[in-house]
N, C-alpha and C positions, 0 to 999 in steps of 0.2 A: 836179037841184039845182045852183045856181050855186056854183062853187068859191070865189068871192070871199066870198059870204055865210058859207060854212063857215069860211074863214080868219079872219073877224072874230070868230067865237065861240071859236076854239081857237088855241093857239100851235103853229105848225108847226115841227117840227124838221127842219133840212136833212138831206137824204138822206145826206150824208157823215158826219153825226153820229148816225146811227141807232143806237139801243141795242137789245140783244137782249131786248125785252119783247114781250108779245103785242100784235098790231095792234088798233087801235081797232075795237070791235065795232059802234059806232054808224055808222062810215063805212067799211065794208068795201070800198066801190068805190074808195077811195083807199088801197089796200093798199101803194102804193109810198111812202106817207108815214106817220109815226108821230105820235100825239097826245101832246104833252109833258105835259099835265095828267093824262091817263089813265095815262101811263107813271109819273109821280110817285106817283099814288095806288097803282098796282100795286107800286111799289118799297116803299112803306110797308107794304102788306099782306104782301109777301114778307118784309120785315124782321121783322114781327110773327110770321109763320109760323116763321122761322128761330129767333127767341128762344124760341118755344113748344117747338120741337123740341129746342133746346139744354137747356131745362128737363127735358124727358123723358129726354134723354141723361144729364144730370147725375143725375137720380133713379135711372136704371138703373145708372150708374157707382157711386153710393153703395151701392145694394143689392148689386151684385156684390162690392164691396170689403168691406162690413161684414157681409153676411149670407150670400150664396150661396157665395162663395169660402171663407170660414172653415168653412162646413158641409161642403164637400168635403174640407177639411183634417181635420175631425173624423172623417168617414167613412173617410178614408185611415188615420188613426190607429187607428180601430176595426178596420179590415182588418188592420193590423199586429198589433194585439192578438189578433185571431182567428187569424192565422198562428202567433203564439207559442203560443196556447192549443191550436191544432191539433197543433203539434209536441209539446207536452207531453202532450196527450191520446193521441197516437199512440204516444209512448214508453211511457206508462203502460199503454195497452192491450196493446202488444207484450209488455211485461214480464208483465202479468197472464196473457196467452195462454200465454207460455212457462212461467210458474209452474204454470198449470192443466194445460198439457201434461205437465210433469214429474209432477204429481200423477196425471194420467191414466195415464202410463206406469208410475208406481209401483203404481197399483192393478192394472194388467194384470200386472206382474211379481209382485205379491202373489198374484194368482189362479194364475199359472203355478207359483209356489213351493208354493202350497197343493195343487195337483193333483199335483205331483211328490212332495210329502210324503205325500199319501194313497196314491200308488202305491207309495212306498217302504214304508209301513206294511203295505200289502197283501202286498207281496213278503216282508216279514219274517214275517208271519203264515203265509203259504203255506209258507215254508221251515221254520217251526217245526212245522207239522202234518206235513209230509213227513218231517222228521227224526224226529219222535215215532213215526210209523208205521214208518219204517225200523228204528228201534231195537227196536220191538216185534216186528217180523218177524225180526230177527236173534236176539233172545232165543228166539223160538219155534223157529227153525231149529236153534239150538243144542240145545234140548230134544229136538227130533225126532232129531237126530244121535245124542244120547245114548240115546234110546229105541231106535233101530235097532241100535246096538251091543249094548244089553241084550238085545234080542230074538234077535240072532244067537247070543249066548252061551246064551240060554235054549233055543234049538233044539238046540244041541250038548251041552246038559246032561242028565244022567241023574237029576237031582234031582227026584224025583216031587213033593215038597211044593211046590217053587218053580213047577213047571209047573202044578200043580193050582191054585195061588193067583193065577195070571196074570189081570189085568184089562186090557181094551183101553182105550186112550186116543185112538184114532183119531177118534172122534166129537168129542172135545174139540178136537183139532187142526183138524178140518174146520170147526168153528164159528168159529175165529179167522181163517179164510181170507176176509177182507173186503178189497175193493178200493176205495181212496179215489179219488173222482172230483172234481176241482176245476174250476170254471168260471173261466177266466182273465179278468181285466178287459180291457176294450178302451176306446179313446178315441174319442168321437164328436164331431168338431169341428162347431161351429155355423157356418152360413154368415155370413161377414163382409160386412155391408152398409155401404157408405159413408154412405148416408142415415141409417141407424140410428146410426152412429158420430157423425155431425154432430149429431144430435139429443141424443145422450148427452153429447157434449163441450161444446156450447154454441154460441151464435151471436151475431153483432153486430146491434145495432139499425140500422135504416135511417138513412141520412144525410138530415136534413131541412134544406132550404135555402129560405128565404123572402125575397122581395124586398119591401121596404117603401118606398112612395113618400110623400113629404111635400111639401106646398106651402108650408110654413113651417119656420123653424129648429127643430132638435131641442130639446125641453124640457130644462132642466137637471135634474140629479138631484134637487134640492130640489123643483122643480115636479112632477117625475115622482112623487116619493114622497108628495106631498100628496093623490094620488088615493086613493079609498077602498080600491081593490084587492079581493082575494078576501075573502069572509067567513070568520070563524072557525068551526071545528067546534063542535057543541054540547058535546062533551067531548073532551079530547085523546086520541088513539089511539096506544098504544104498538105500533109495527109491527116492532120488533126489540129483543131483550133480549140484549146481547152480553157474554159473560164475558171478562175479561182476567186477566192474571197479577198485577194490581195490588191484589188483595183485601187482602193483608197489608201492602201498602205505601201505602195511602191514595191512591187515584186522585184527581188534582186537575185536570189540564188535558187538553183534547181539541182537536184542530185537523184540519180536513178537508183531506186531500191531493186527494181526488176524492169523488164521491158514493158510492163503494164502499169507500174506504180512509181510515182515521182514525188519526192519530198520537195517542199518549197519553203522559202522564208522571205518576208518583206520587212518593212520598217515598223512592225508591231511586235508584240511579245508572244506570238503564236506561230509554231511551225506546223504545216499541214501536209498530209499525204493524200494525193489524188490518183485516181485511175484515169485511163484515156477517155472515159466518158465524162470527165469533169466531176465525178462523184467524190465527195470528201469521205475518205476511209478512216482517217485517224488524225488527231491533232494533239500537239503537246504545247502547253502554256507554261511560260516561265514568269519570273517576277515582272510585274507591269512596268516597273521603272527601267527595265533593261530590254534590249532587243538583240536577237542573234545577228552577229555580223556576217557569218557565213556558215554553211552546213556541208557535211560530207557523210557518206555511208561506208561503214567498215565492210570487210569481206564477209563478216557474219551477219550483216544486215542491221547493225546498230547505228543509230543516228548520233553524229558528233557535231557540235556547234561551238563557235568561238563567241566570247562575250567581251567586247572591247572595253566597256566601262568597268567590268569586274576584274579584268586582266586574267580571265580564265578560259580554259577549254574543257567542255563537259561532254559526257555521254548520257544518252537516254536509254534506260532499260525497257523491257517489255511492259512493265507496270507504269510507264510514263514518268518514272522518277529519274531525276537528273543526278549525276555524280561527277564532282570535280576531280579530274585526274591531272590537270596541269594548272598551277597557280603561279603566275609570273610576278616578278618584282621589277619595277621601273620599265617594264615593257608592256605593250598592249597588242593583243593578237588581231590580225585582220582576217585574211583568208586561210583556209585549212584544206588539206587533201590527204587521202590515204594512199600510201605507196603499194607497189606490187608485193613487197616483203612484209607489209602490215605496219610499217613505220608511219608516223604522222609528220607531215611537213606544215610548218606555220610561218607565214610572213607577218612581221610585226614592226611596230614603231616604238621608239622609246618615249618616255613621258614628256620630254621636252620637244618631241616630234622633230628631232634633229638627226636621227639615225634610223635606218631601215635595214633589216636583216632577215634571212631565212634560217630557221632552226629545224633540225630533224630530231624527233623524239622516238625512243623505243620505250613504250609505256610512258612513265612520267619523267624519264631520264633524258636530258638533252645530250646527244652524242655527236652533233655536227652543227657548226655555225657558218653561214655563208653571207659575207657582207662586202668584201672588197675583191677587186681584180688583181692581176699579177703586179700591177704598178701601185697598189695600195689605194686606188681610187674607189669610191663607193660604186657598187653595181646598180643600186636602186636609188631613185630620187627620194627626197624627204621634203616636208613642208615647214621649213624653218620660220618660226614666228607666227604660224597659223594656229587657229583653234583646233585642238586635237579632237574635240567632240563633234566636229562637223563632218557628216558622212561624205561630203563632197571631197574631203581630203583623204578618205580611206578607200581608195579605188584601186588597190592592187589585189590581183587574184592569182592563184598558184595551182599548178598541176604537176604530176610526174608523168612524162610521156612514156609510151610503150618501150622506147629504147633507153629508159631510165634517166633521161635528161630532166632537169627541173626548169619549168617554164613559168615566167611571171609577167603579167601585164602591168605596165607602169603608165597609168593614164596621164599623170602630170608631165612625164617625159615624152609622151606620145610614142611609146615603143613597147616591144616585147623583148624581154631579156631571158636568154636561155644559157644555162650552165650545165656541165655534165654532172655525173653522180658525185664526183670529188669536189664539185664547187668551182671548177675552172670555166671561165667564160668561153662559150662556143660561138655565139653570134647574137646580134640584136637585129630587130626588124622594126622599121619606122614607117611602115605603110608604103604604098607605091605611088602616092600622090606627088605631084610636082612641087607643091608648096608644103614645106615641113610644118607640122603643127596641126594638120587637118585630120590626123589619125587619133581617135579617142577609144583605145581598147579598154574593154571592161572584162566580161567573163571570158574564160579560156578552157578548152578541153582538148583531148587527143583521141584519135580513133585507132582502130586495130592495125592500121598501116603506119603508125607513128606520125601521122600527119597532124599538124597543129591547127586548131580552129580558134579564132578569137572574134568576139563581137565588137563591131565598130559602132559606138553608141549613137553619135550624131548623124552618121551616114547611112543608117538603115541597112547595114551590110554585114557579111561574114567574110573574113579573110582566111585563106587556107594556105599553109606552108608545108613543105616537106620537112623531114627530120633534120635537114642541114640548113634550114632557113631560106630555101629557095621558094619564091612566090609561085604558087600553083594556080590559084583561082580566087576570084572575087565575086561573091554573090550579092547583088543588090536586089532587095525585095521591097517593093514600094509599100506593101501592106504591113511591113514590119515597123513597129513603133518603139523607138528607144530600146533596142536589144541590150540586155544586161547579162544575166546568168546563162551559162551553157552547160550541157552534159550530153553524152551519147549513150545509147543502149548497146546491147551485145551485137546488134545487126548494123551498127554505125548509123542509125537514125539520130538526127540532131534535135535536141529539145532546147528551145530558146525562150527565155523569160522576158516579157515585155514590161518595162519598168513602170510605166504609168497606167496602162490598161489592165494590168494584173492577169494577162493571158499568157498561156504557154502554147507555143507552136511546135508541132512535131514535123520536121522537114527531112525529106529524102533527097540527098544530093549525090548518091552513087547510083549507077545503073543496076 
């Protein structure tokens, strides 16, 4: 090919101005020259490629900032929560093992004392028998000695009548010659097996660790709770019936410290911690003139209670000492609950009992007040003109649901009032009875699926709603007497406080 004809069709770039672009594929024999037209076209293609890649980079950057990196932060926060839960769980288990160990040692000491007591009783019986036989022998020996002296006198006597009247008693004395043989007790120790001791003492469940992978962000609690979850049982199953010391004090509130330990309070001045066997593990006594209105347990396992008469909310430390961290003026606290963020929610009446509100506290600082709806009307009923010290008028209980809604039972109004986290009314529930006023809600709790459970005091039943207020289930339990306080454990087992009997019932309502 003639180089001149090629030059007429293309613009030749001088060698000194050569750019770093691929050489012209049409004229590879002229590799020492670059085609300006082709180079320009390739620059445009390269520019478009760079813009495309920058769009990809921008998309990745946005995803990293808005989705992936925050999710790592959530997982990190979840890990910190797990570490806290692990520490609390380890402390609780250590305490439980120590307490069980003490009981185990006490049982062994009891066995030892019983064996020693039996041995002592045997020893006393043996001594008594021996002493009795010895006394009998001494009496007989004394009689024989007198008989010997009499016979000696008789042999030296010339009294014919006395000698003729003699009668032998030797056969009688021979009959009393009995020898007492006693088989002494002996101790046969059983072989101590460490395996048997482990089986009798108890064991720890295995640690279960699962790794979950996700290609998308974690769902929010609200989205998570909208799933149908596990089905209900055909009938609720009472799996534990726990007696407490609150029978004569009207048991009111229950709060889970763990799946095995539950705090309780009634209408006396003692708060008690029980296990599922009904054993009293711990108790906290306050001023006899006051009673705890309601109790809650913090994420770190500390007990919190409200004191209506003193206008205070207090914490109990490990040494059973109480510390006031909220002191109200002109308001009196009713029910309390701990939120997922660690805040404290308190529902309270004012001194005149003419207003009711919910307050959110971060530490001792009030940071939210919820009292009215969008129309300026009170969300919660109040007992105008009633005695404020009558517990019958203090029957509002509060929880934060898993979807962060604030749920309150309002017994006077025969309803449950639910607002969102910002305090805006979401819905009310008045029971499903045909005649309004037959619903008497007391205690309230929420499970892992954001379902709301409330105790119907006079109807021996539990009402279950979904997070949007839709009625799901009604459990009537004929053996349930005046249900009041409610709480659930981590497996969604329900604990119900019976007001007058002082019993707690553990109920399974999921499959």
